[in-house]
LOTI-825458 format. One record per residue: residue in three letters; x, y, z of N, C-alpha, C in turn. Coordinates in pm, whole numbers, plus 50000, padded with zeros to 5 digits. Example, Ala and Ser with C-alpha at 12.3 -4.5 7.8 and 13.67 -1.06 7.14 Angstrom:
ALA513194943150780512304955050780513204967050780SER512854977550708513674989450714512905000350787
END
This chain:
MET436005001334065434824993534106435204981534187ALA436274974634144436734962734218437174966534358LEU437844978234368438254982734502437074985634591GLY436014991734532434804994434606434144982134657ARG434114971934569433504958934612434334952834724THR435654954234712436544948534819436304955234951ASN436194968834949435944976235070434594972835131LEU433564970835044432254967235090432264953635155ALA432954943935092433044930635144433764930935281GLY434804939035291435534940335417434654945935526ARG433874956135492432954962035589431904952335637ARG431394944435544430394934135582431014924035677GLU432254920435652432944910835737433144916635876GLU433474929735884433654936436012432344936036093ILE431234938536023429934938836090429574924736136ARG429864914736053429604900936097430414897336222ASP431654902136226432494899536345431924906536468LEU431424919036449430814926236557429564918836611ILE428794913836518427574906536555427934893836628ARG428904886536577429324873836642429844876636782ASP430694886736799431224889736933430114894137028ALA429164902036976428024906337057427174894337096ALA426984885137002426204873137028426884864337137ILE428174862737125428904854937225428694860637363GLY428784874037377428534880437504427144878137556GLU426154879337466424764877637507424474862937541PHE424934853537463424714839537490425444835237617ALA426624840637639427394837237760426634841737885ALA425964853337873425244858737990423884851938009ASN423174848737902421784844537914421464831137850GLY422424824437788422144811937720421324813937595LEU421094803037522420364803937396418894808337421ILE418254801937517416834804737540416614819137591GLY417464823537685417264836637743417824848137661ALA418594845137559419234855637478418184863137396SER418444875937370417514884337294418244889937172THR417614889137055418234895036937418304910236947GLN417384916137020417444930737042418704934237122ARG418974926537226420194929237305421434926437229ILE421414916437142422564913937056422814925636961ALA421744930736903421864942436816422394954536895ASP421884956337017422364967337100423854965937133ARG424274953637164425694951337197426564954237074ALA426054951236955426814953136831426744967336782GLY425834975436841425694989036798424984991136669ILE424074981936638423324983036513421814980936546THR420964983936449419554981936472419204967236459LYS418064963536518417594949736509417294946136363THR416764955836287416474953636145417744950136070ARG418814957636101420064955136031420664941836072LEU420504938436200420974925436245420374914136167HIS419044915036141418354904236069418674904135918TYR419364914735872419854914835737421024904835725TYR421734903135835422934894335839422664880435891ILE421584878635966421274865436021419824861935994SER419554848935993418154844735968417434841336098SER418244837736202417594834036329418614834436441LYS418114834936560418964834336681419724821236687GLU419034810636649419664797336651420854796336557GLU420694802536437421784802736341422994809936398LEU422724821236465423774829236526424454821836637TYR423674814036712424224806036823425184795236766GLU424774788936659425624778736596426894785036545ASP426814796936486427994803536436428944807036551ALA428374811136665429204814036780429914801836831LEU429224790536839429834778136884430904773336788GLU430694775336658431714771636559432974779636584HIS432814792536611433964801236639434714796436765VAL433964792636867434554788236993435374775436975THR434814765636907435524753036887436774754636805LYS436714763536706437904766736625439004773036711ALA438554781436803439484788836890440254779236978TRP439564768737037440244759337122441314751737045VAL441004747836922441954740336842443164749136807GLU442904761736777444024771036741444934773536857VAL444414773436981445254775237098446334764337103PHE445914751737078446874740737082447774740836957ASP447214742836841447964741936717448994753336705GLY448864763836780449774775136771451034772936852ILE451184762036923452354759337003453464753236917LYS454684758136934455814752736858456134738736910SER456424729636816456774716036853458124716136929THR458194708337035459414707737114459554694237178GLU460764689937205461014677437272460974679237425ASP460904691537470460964694537614459534695237670PRO459124685537752457744685537805457444698037887ARG458394702737966458114714538048457894726737960ALA458704728337859458554740037770457214739837700PHE456854727837655455564726537584454384729537679MET454424723737798453374725837894453284740637933ALA454424746937952454444761137991453814769537882SER454144766337756453574773737644452074771537629TYR451674759137646450234755737636449434762637745ILE449924761337868449214767637983449154782637963ASP450244788737919450304803037898449284807537792ARG449274800437680448334803737572446914801837613LYS446654790737680445284787237721444764797237824LEU445594800437924445174809638027444974823637970ARG445874828337892445744842137834444534842937742PHE444264832137667443064832137583441814833037670CYS441764825237775440594825237864440374838637928LEU441444845137971441314858238036440934869137937LYS441394867837815441104877737712439694875837658ASN439194863137663437904859937603437014852537702PRO436744858337818435934851537919434564847337870ASP433964855437784432614851937734432644839537647VAL433724837537574433874825637493433884813137585VAL434644813837693434724802837788433374800437854ARG432684810937893431364809637960430324803937864LEU430344808137739429404803037644429604788137624PHE430854784037607431164769937590430744762037713ALA431004767337834430604760137958429114758837968LYS428364769437934426894768737940426354757937847GLU426924757137726426444747437633426744733137681VAL427944731037733428314717937785427414714037903MET427124723737990426344720738110424874717438077ARG424414721237959423044717537921423034705037835GLY424184697837834424254685437760424914686237626ALA425334698237587426044700837462425284695937336PRO423974697837328423224692837214423674698937080MET424194711437088424614718036962426114718236944LEU426794710937036428244709537024428714695836980LEU427824686136998428214672236974428764670236833GLY428174676836735428614675536598429964682136573ARG430414690836668431664697836652432794692036737PHE432434682836823433444677236915434494668936843ALA434164664136723435084655236652436434662336630ARG436364674936586437604682636562438374684736692SER437684687936800438314690036928438924676836979ARG438234665736950438754652836993440024649136918GLU440094652736790441284650236712442464657736773THR442264669936814443304677736877443714671637007MET442724666637085442994660437216443814647637194GLN443444639937092444194627537063445604630537016LYS445774640936942447104645536898447984648737020ALA447404655937116448114659337238448404646837318SER447444637537322447624625237398448794617037344MET448934616737213450044609437153451364615737189LEU451394628837197452614636037234452974632937379ILE452004633337466452224630537609452654616037630SER452014606937561452404592737573453794590337519GLY454144597637416455504596537357456574601137460TRP456254611437536457214615937642457354605037745ALA456244598437780456304587737880457134576137826ASP456914572437701457664561137639459154564137636ALA459474577037622460924580737615461504582737755GLY460684580937859461184582637995461364596938038LEU460714606337967460874620337999459924624638108ILE458784617838122457814620638228457314607238281ARG456674607938399456054595638449454794593038369ARG454414580438362453234577238281451944581838350VAL451144589438276449844594638326448814592138220ASP447554593438259446484593038161446514606038083PRO446854605937956447014618437882445734626637864VAL444604619737859443344626737845442974634137977LEU443124626838089442834632838216443764644738245LEU445004643638204445934654838223445414667338151GLN444904665538030444374676637954443114682338023PHE442294673538076441094678138150441524687338266HIS442534682938337442984690238456443484704438412ILE444244704938305444744717938256443614726938211TRP442644721138140441474728738097440754734638217ALA440564726238319439814730838438440544742038508MET441864740838522442624751338593442634764338517THR442874763738387442964776238310441614782738292GLU440544774838269439234780838248438624786038377HIS439094781138490438634786138621438704801338630TYR439794807138577440044821538590439104829738510ALA438454823838411437434831138334436054828338390LEU435784815838423434434812038470434154818038610ARG435184819638693434964824538829435824836938853GLN435774845638751436604857738754436344866538876SER435064868538909434714877139023435214871139153GLU435144857939165435664851239287437164852739297VAL437874851039186439304852539183439684866839226GLN438964876639171439244890539206439014893039355PHE437914887539410437614889839551438644882739642MET438894870239614439814862339698441224867639701LEU441674873039585443014878639577443044893439611ASP441884898939642441784913139682442364922239571LEU441884919639448442374927439336441434939039306PRO441984951039283441144962439246440334959839120SER440924952039028440314948938897440814935138852PRO439984927938773440464915138722441734916638639ASP441914928438579443114930838499444384931538584ASP444254932238717445414932738805445974919138834LEU445334908638788445854895238811447264893538753ASP448154887938830449544885738784449554872838704ILE449354874238572449234862838486450484854738482ASP451634861438479452904854238473453104845238596LEU452664850338711452764842238835451834830238825VAL450624831938780449684820738767450264810238671VAL450804814638560451374805238463452504797338525ARG453394804438600454494797438664454044787338765GLU453094791238850452574782338954451884770138891MET451104772838787450374761938725451344752438651THR452314758038583453324749938512454124741638612ASP454554747338725455304739738824454474728538883PHE453164731538900452264721338955452134709438861VAL451904712438733451794701638633453104694338617ALA454224702038613455524695738599455824686138713ALA455484690438834455694681638947454884668938937GLY453644670038892452794658338872453314649038764LEU454074654438669454614646038564455994640638602GLY456474644338720457764639238765458944646538710LEU458714658638659459784666538605460524673838717LYS461854674338712462634680838815462554696038799ASP462674702938913462724717538910463994721938836ARG463824732938765464974738438697465854746338795
END
């Protein structure tokens, strides 16, 4: 009986994940106001009736999606191994951030849509993201204090990295067209990471290896 309950709980969690991923795609495409619970159900491969068994409202589902997104941004940074080498750290961060954006373009687009409408449902969640930003700022300032990099505004540096990495998800079709790629999957991610890392490293006054 216990095993049956465990399997049932696991299945419910799988369905919730399907619904959340479907909702992220729908909200990324149409925003909160334009999103349809019927289309979310269709994306998840379930009936609308079953969808409402798991959620009480579209707004609740939107908040759940935003919670998932903000956690994901924090995990991208927290997953990097601590290092005294600024170039290695930046290379790892840029690599993780870019690959996350390319793997989860709807997550990036949903976040951008919410920010562009004034972030009314993100403001309460920004505190955790700001803590991560401040943690990174202390690390960057520490490198400057140790003479490892030139002194820069650590917050603006993070803004620049976010803008560069998120560009490839937000403007995926443009990237594909401009680079004449048969598919977005044909993007040379390793090359982009190297170019971006070298660009940031040069701005920080780090010598070429």
